[in-house]
N, C-alpha and C positions, 0 to 999 in steps of 0.2 A: 263437715262434709268431706267426702272422699273425691279426689280429682283424678280423672283418667283421660288419656289421649288415645285417639284412633286416627292416625294419619293414613290417608289412602290416595291413590292416583287412578282416576277412572277414565276409560277411553270414550271418546265421542263416537256416535253412530257414523258421522261424516266429519271430515276435517272442518273445523269451525273457523271461519274467516270473517274478520271485520276489516274496516278500512286501514288499520295500522298493523295487523298481525294475523297469523294463522296458528292453530294448535290442534293436536290430535289427542291430547291427554289433559285432564283437569285435576291437578293436585288439590286435595281438600283436607281439612282437619275437623274431626268431630271431637267435641269435649263432653265428657260425662261428669255430672255432679251427683253424688249419692248421699242420702241422709235418711235415717229412720226406715231403712229397707226399701226406699224408693229412689229411682234414678231419673234425672233430667238430662236430655240431650240437646246440644247446640252444635252449630256448624259454621265454618268460615272457609274462605277460599284463598288460594294462591292467586296473585294478580301482579303481573309485571308492570302494568301502567302505574300502579301505586307502590311498586318496589316491595311487594309482600311475598314472602316465601313460607312454606310450611315449617321448615326448621326455625325460622325467625319467630313465627307465631308460638311454637312450643317453648322456645327459649324465653320469650317475654312473659308467658303465663307461668312457666316453671319458677321464675324468680319470686313469684308471690304464692307459691304452693302453701307455705306455712300459714300465711294469712287466710287463704281460701279454706284450707282444711280445718282451721280453728273457728270458722265463721258459722254462726247459727242463723240460717236463713229466716228472715221475717217476711219481707216483701222483695220481689225482684227489683223494684225501683230503688229501695234502700241499698241493696247489694250493688247495683250499678253505680249509685252515687259514691259508695265507699271504694269501688274499684276504679272509678274514672281517674282520680289523681295518679293512680299507679300505672294506668294503661292509656292515658290520653294521647300518647305518641303512637299507639297501635290500636286503633278502633276496630280493626278486623278481629283482633284477639278478644277485645272486650265484647264484641258481638256474640261470639260463640259462648262465652260465659253467661251473657244476658239471656240468650235463648234457652240455655240449659236451666237457668234459674227460673224462667217463666214456666218451662215444662214441669220442673220439680214442684213449683208453687201450686200449679193447677192440680197436679197429681195428689198433693197433700189434701186438697179439697175434694178429690174424686170427681172433678169436673173437667170438661174440655175447656181449653183456654178461652175461647170466645164466650163460653157460658159464664166464666169468672167475670168477664167484662159486661155481661148482660146484653150481648149483641144478637140481632136477628139476621140469620144467614140466608133468608129467602130471596134476597135481591142481589146476591153476590155477582160481581162482574165476571165474565168469562176470561180465561187466560188466552193470550195469543200463542202462536208457535213460530219460532224464528227460523228464517231461511238465510243462511250465511252467504257471503259473497262467493261466487263461482262463475263459471261460464254461464251464459244465458241458458244454454241447453241443460246444464246440470241443475241450475236453479229451478227450472221447470220440472225436471225429474223429481227433485226433492219435494216440491209442492204437490205433484201428482201422487207420490207414494204416501203422502200424509194428509189426507183430506181434513180440513179444519175450518172453523167459522171465521177465525181472525188470524192473519199472518203478520209477523213483524219481519220486514225485509231489510237486511243489512245492505247499505249502499256506500259509495265513496269511490266510484270508478269513473271511467270516461264514457260509460254507456248507461248511466243511471235511468234516464228516461226510457231508453230502449228496453231495459230490463223490466221495468214496471209495465210498460206497454205490452210486452210479450206475456208476462205472467197473468195480466188481466184477461187474456184470451182464454185462459184455462180454468178460471174460477170466478164466482161472484162474491167470494169472501171479502170481508173488510181487510184492507191493507193498512199497516202502519209502517213508517219508514224511519230507519235509524242510520244517520250518517257518521256517527262517532267522531264528530269534529272535523270532517273531511272537506267541507265546502267553504266558500267565501260568500260575501253578501249577494253578488249578482247571481251566482250559481244557485244559492238558496231560493231567491225570489223566482228565478226562472223555473226551477224544479217544482216549487210549491204551486205555481200556476198550472203547470202541466199535470201534476199529480192530483190536483183537485178534480180534474176532468176524468181521472182514472180510478176514482173511488178510494183515495187515500184519506184516512181519518185525521192523522196528524204527523208531524215530523219531530223526531227526537234528536236533540243535540246536533244541529246542522253544522255549527262552527266551533272553533277552538274555545275551550272553557274560559279563557281570559279575554276573549274578543267582545267585551261589553259594548263598545261603541258600535260594532257591526250588528250585534244582537238587537240593539235599540232600533236601528233602522229596519231590520228584518221584522221585528215585532210589530212595527207600525205599518208595514206594507205587505206582509205575507198573506197569501191566499189561504193558508192553512194554519191551524194552531201549532204552537211550538212547545215542546216539553223538554225541560232541562234534565240532563243526566250528569255528565262530567262537571257541569257548572254548579251542581247541587250535591254536596258531599255531607256536610254537617248542618246542625240546626240553624246556625246564623245565615246559612246560604239561602234559606227559603225566602226570607225578606229581601235578600240581595237580588234574587231572581224576579221578584215582583216588578212588573213593568218591562221586563225583557223576555219573559216566557209566559205562556198561558197556563202552564202547569209544571209540576215537578215529579220526577221519578226518584223515589226514595228507596235506596238499597240498604238493607240492614247491615251488611258487612261494612259498608263505607261509613255509615253514621254511628255505628257502635251498638246496634241491636234494636230490639222492639221498644225499649224504654224511650230512647230519643226519637225513634220513628213515629211513635204516637204523638209526641209533642210537635214534630214537624208536620204531620197531617193536620193537627189542630190549627197550626199557624197558617198553613196553606188555605184551609177552608175559611179562616177568618179574613184572609186577603182576597177571597173569591177565585182562587186558583184551583185547577184540576189536580187530583191526587192519583198517584200510580206507584206500584212497587215493581222492582225489576229483579232479574235473576243474575247471579254471578256463576251460573252453571252448577249450583248446589245440587246435591243428591236429594232424596226424599226427606232426609233429616231437616235440612234448612228450609226446603219447600213446604213441609208440613207446618213449620212455624209461621212462615209468611201467610199461609192460608187463613190463619185466624184474624188477620188484619183486613180481609176482603170486605166485610160490611162497611168499613170506613172509606172505601176507595171507589174511584171512577173507572180506573183501568188497572189491569195487572199483566205482568209478563213474568210468569212463574213456571216456565217450561223446562227448567234444568233437567229433571229426570227424563223428559221426553227426548232430549238431545244426546243423552248419554247411552252408550251401548251396554252399560252395566250399572247396577245400583247396589247400595249397601244397606238399605233399610226398607221396611214396610211402613206405610203411613197413608197420607192422602193419595187418592187416585184421581186421575184427570181423564175425563171422558168427553170428547167433543168440546173441549174447552171448559167444561163444568167441573168444579172441584167437589169431590166426594170425601167427606171427612172419615177418618178411621174411627171405629167404635171403641175408643180407648180414652181415658182421661189425659190431660195435658195437651201437647201438640199432636199426639197420636202416633208419633214415630217410634219404632223399635229397630234396633240393629239386627241384621240377619245373623244367624248363628256363626257362620264362618268369619264374620267381621268381629263380633263381640268376643271371640276367643283370642284375638290377636291385639289386645290393648298394649299401649306403651306407657 
């Protein structure tokens, strides 16, 4: 296989703010794997919470260029298993390689990835659209300029109930709330009771990832279901979250790609937990890969391209929350000409 890097930094439509940080630009890394005249694309993201940078991603993959380029792809799962010992310290990098391998594998069969798995896409869940933290007035403006059936509202302020109360005046859409670890036990229980009356579907990661004692209490008393994000990173975390959360948000970048994500989904379903995939603000490359997991899922948050002011690829389209697959094999993503000409 031939290995290529495409590092990019894409601007957001609006400053993107969650409880712990704000950012105006999202650095991303696209990796391409080519073999037999076909190319598979994968993507991963810079993330300061997990101390991941694009230069670090490229450096860690580059160390294994010789192994990767001498590899004869059989199945993505076998490739992941062979790469895991080499990149288990950087699952973000492994994710990009795994997505590229899945794309390439499906293209070799001239099928869309979900067709390779034999999945029915007729009942796919709709994706939400994220409203980042801002003044109440600006959050209302963001909501009104982007009519959508489901919104994920980032919270973690001193006005969280007031924010949801005001936003509810302007739409009948489903609300989901994400506190990104910002609350304590009493605040979570108080907010859950209030939000239930305001049409909130669930709360994502209300408290710190390591606050298991607090999560146990909240799990037993909360008026709303609770979905793990920062508490669920890798495969073994799914069982750890059982009895503390009602569901898990599985992010491909964090767990190492589609290969482990499918196993995590299977584990969650076996335990009776809800399943969700989330966005790390990927472009259409990563989002197109996530889209093929939709038939497995209860919820999805794959609005990365909608939040960005610019994109680097053509692939899945998102219309009123509904995912429309590209009419191409693999994940359906292709780099735009001005991006594909500046590989590293």
